[in-house]
C-alpha positions as CSV (number, residue, x, y, z in Angstrom):
1,M,182.2,92.4,187.2
2,A,180.2,95.7,186.0
3,T,183.0,98.0,187.3
4,R,185.2,96.2,184.9
5,F,183.5,96.3,181.7
6,F,182.9,100.0,182.6
7,E,186.6,100.6,182.7
8,V,187.1,98.8,179.3
9,A,184.2,100.8,178.0
10,R,185.5,104.0,179.2
11,V,189.2,103.1,177.8
12,L,188.1,102.3,174.4
13,V,185.8,105.3,174.5
14,H,189.2,107.7,175.4
15,F,190.7,105.7,172.6
16,D,188.3,106.7,170.0
17,H,188.1,110.2,170.4
18,V,192.3,110.2,170.1
19,S,192.1,108.1,167.3
20,S,189.7,110.2,165.5
21,D,191.7,113.5,166.1
22,N,192.8,114.7,162.7
23,N,195.8,116.0,164.4
24,C,196.6,112.5,166.3
25,S,200.2,111.1,165.2
26,R,200.3,107.4,164.4
27,Y,202.6,106.9,167.2
28,L,199.8,108.4,169.8
29,A,197.4,106.5,168.2
30,S,199.2,103.1,168.3
31,A,200.3,103.7,171.9
32,W,196.5,104.1,172.8
33,R,195.8,100.9,171.2
34,K,198.7,99.3,173.2
35,R,197.1,100.6,176.4
36,V,193.9,99.2,175.5
37,A,194.9,95.9,175.0
38,L,197.1,96.2,178.1
39,R,194.2,97.3,180.1
40,L,192.0,94.3,178.7
41,A,194.7,91.7,179.3
42,I,194.5,92.8,183.0
43,L,190.9,92.9,183.4
44,H,190.7,89.5,182.5
45,N,193.5,88.1,184.5
46,S,195.3,87.1,181.5
47,F,198.9,87.0,183.0
48,A,200.6,84.2,183.0
49,P,202.0,82.4,186.6
50,P,204.9,83.5,188.0
51,V,208.3,82.1,186.5
52,D,211.7,82.8,188.1
53,S,213.9,81.4,185.2
54,I,214.3,82.0,181.4
55,T,216.2,79.5,178.8
56,V,218.9,81.2,176.6
57,G,220.7,79.2,174.1
58,G,219.4,76.1,175.9
59,R,220.7,77.5,179.2
60,A,218.6,78.2,182.3
61,I,219.0,81.6,184.0
62,L,217.4,82.7,186.8
63,L,215.5,85.9,186.4
64,P,214.1,87.6,189.6
65,P,211.8,90.2,189.2
66,P,212.7,94.0,189.0
67,E,210.5,94.6,192.2
68,E,208.6,92.8,194.4
69,S,205.5,94.0,193.6
70,C,206.2,93.0,189.6
71,M,204.4,89.9,188.0
72,R,205.9,88.5,184.8
73,C,203.3,89.0,182.0
74,D,205.1,87.9,178.5
75,E,201.9,87.7,176.5
76,V,200.9,91.3,177.4
77,G,204.9,92.0,176.6
78,K,204.2,90.9,172.9
79,L,201.6,93.7,172.7
80,I,203.6,96.4,174.3
81,V,207.5,95.8,172.6
82,R,208.1,96.5,169.0
83,W,209.0,93.1,167.1
84,L,212.9,93.4,166.4
85,F,214.1,91.1,163.7
86,R,217.4,90.6,165.9
87,R,216.1,90.4,169.4
88,R,213.2,88.4,170.8
89,V,211.5,89.3,174.2
90,I,211.9,86.9,176.4
91,A,210.3,88.1,179.7
92,F,207.9,91.0,180.7
93,F,207.3,92.5,184.0
94,M,205.0,95.3,185.2
95,P,204.3,96.2,189.1
96,N,200.7,94.5,190.0
97,Q,199.3,98.0,191.0
98,E,197.7,101.3,189.5
99,P,198.4,103.0,187.2
100,V,198.4,100.9,184.3
101,G,201.4,100.5,182.1
102,K,203.2,103.9,183.6
103,R,206.3,101.5,183.9
104,Y,207.4,98.3,182.6
105,Y,210.7,96.1,182.5
106,Y,211.4,93.6,179.7
107,V,214.5,91.1,178.7
108,Q,215.9,90.4,175.5
109,C,218.2,88.4,173.9
110,T,219.4,87.9,170.2
111,R,217.5,85.7,167.8
112,F,220.7,84.1,166.1
113,S,223.3,84.1,168.0
114,G,222.0,83.6,171.8
115,H,223.2,79.9,171.9
116,M,227.2,81.2,171.3
117,N,229.2,80.9,174.7
118,Q,230.7,84.5,175.5
119,T,233.4,85.0,178.0
120,L,234.7,88.4,179.5
121,A,237.3,88.6,176.8
122,T,234.5,88.4,174.1
123,F,232.0,90.5,175.8
124,A,234.6,93.3,176.2
125,K,234.9,93.6,172.5
126,I,230.8,93.4,172.3
127,K,231.0,96.1,174.9
128,A,233.3,98.4,173.0
129,W,231.1,97.7,169.7
130,V,228.1,99.0,171.6
131,G,229.7,101.7,173.5
132,R,231.1,103.4,170.3
133,Q,227.1,103.0,168.7
134,H,225.2,104.3,171.6
135,N,227.8,107.1,172.8
136,A,226.4,109.9,170.4
137,R,222.8,109.6,171.0
138,T,222.7,108.4,174.7
139,T,224.0,108.5,177.9
140,M,226.1,105.8,179.7
141,Y,226.0,105.7,183.2
142,D,227.2,102.5,184.7
143,Q,229.8,99.8,183.8
144,T,231.4,96.5,185.1
145,P,233.1,93.9,183.4
146,E,229.6,92.1,183.4
147,S,227.6,94.9,182.1
148,L,227.1,98.0,180.1
149,C,224.4,100.2,181.4
150,Y,223.1,103.3,179.3
151,M,220.1,106.0,178.9
152,N,217.9,106.7,176.1
153,Q,214.7,108.7,176.0
154,L,211.7,108.7,173.5
155,K,209.2,111.4,173.3
156,D,208.0,111.5,177.1
157,L,209.3,108.3,177.7
158,I,212.9,107.0,179.5
159,F,214.4,104.2,179.0
160,S,217.1,102.7,181.1
161,E,219.0,100.0,179.1
162,C,221.5,97.2,180.4
163,M,223.7,95.0,178.4
164,M,224.8,92.4,180.7
165,L,227.0,88.6,180.6
166,V,225.2,85.9,182.8
167,T,226.6,82.3,182.7
168,G,228.1,83.0,179.3
169,R,224.9,84.5,177.7
170,V,224.2,88.0,176.7
171,L,220.9,89.5,178.2
172,Y,219.4,93.0,177.3
173,L,217.5,94.5,180.3
174,Y,215.1,97.4,179.9
175,A,213.3,99.7,182.0
176,M,210.6,102.2,180.8
177,C,208.9,105.0,182.6
178,H,207.1,108.1,182.0
179,E,209.3,111.3,182.4
180,D,207.3,112.5,185.2
181,N,207.0,109.2,187.1
182,S,208.9,107.8,190.1
183,G,211.7,110.2,189.8
184,G,212.6,109.5,186.0
185,T,215.9,109.1,184.9
186,L,217.3,108.7,188.6
187,W,214.6,106.0,189.5
188,A,215.3,104.2,186.0
189,Q,219.2,104.1,186.9
190,M,219.0,102.8,190.4
191,C,216.5,100.3,189.4
192,M,218.4,99.0,186.5
193,K,221.6,98.7,188.7
194,N,219.5,96.9,191.2
195,W,218.1,94.3,188.8
196,R,221.5,93.6,187.2
197,D,223.1,93.0,190.4
198,A,220.3,90.6,191.7
199,I,220.5,88.7,188.4
200,L,224.0,88.3,189.0
201,K,223.7,87.2,192.3
202,A,221.3,84.6,191.9
203,N,223.0,83.3,188.9
204,E,226.4,83.2,190.9
205,S,226.6,79.6,191.4
206,S,225.9,78.5,188.0
207,A,228.7,81.4,186.7
208,Q,231.3,79.3,189.0
209,Q,230.8,76.0,187.5
């Protein structure tokens, strides 16, 4: 227990130094606040129990973890992922190992149209629109009838994103890592494709009904 409080104190002191720096940007201070909240959540064992499914628009979808070592912790995700008006986070994963916060994964769906049933034909139109929107500022690296994967980058963070169709519902998958962590871009792309394929395989029986 003493070790845990020491770790919390160390992170809080580090954050205090960073946030008090006159040259520190608002983004950096916000990032450290999130790191502190994340560390506190981990040290106090506030993770939710493992859950292997989500519900989107009244439809249950099986959701295997992106890595075997990952644990689902949706409450932590609410502290990490920026709130969006049109989308909401429905699952958040992170590896159950150190270093904390170096990489994480989450799933989003739309807030207002998640209940709409989509087919491959309607999803193709959505993919075409998203492709036009992202082509100028991101790199699309994989596309199938059920998915569209592309890369994005913010400061020293690499995001691999995937929009996919599962049992008539559209999901948005995200994998994040620091630029110098786990092979960077190559890792993010491979991990995302493996996660997408695992989700599709887990829901094959539902898709055929």
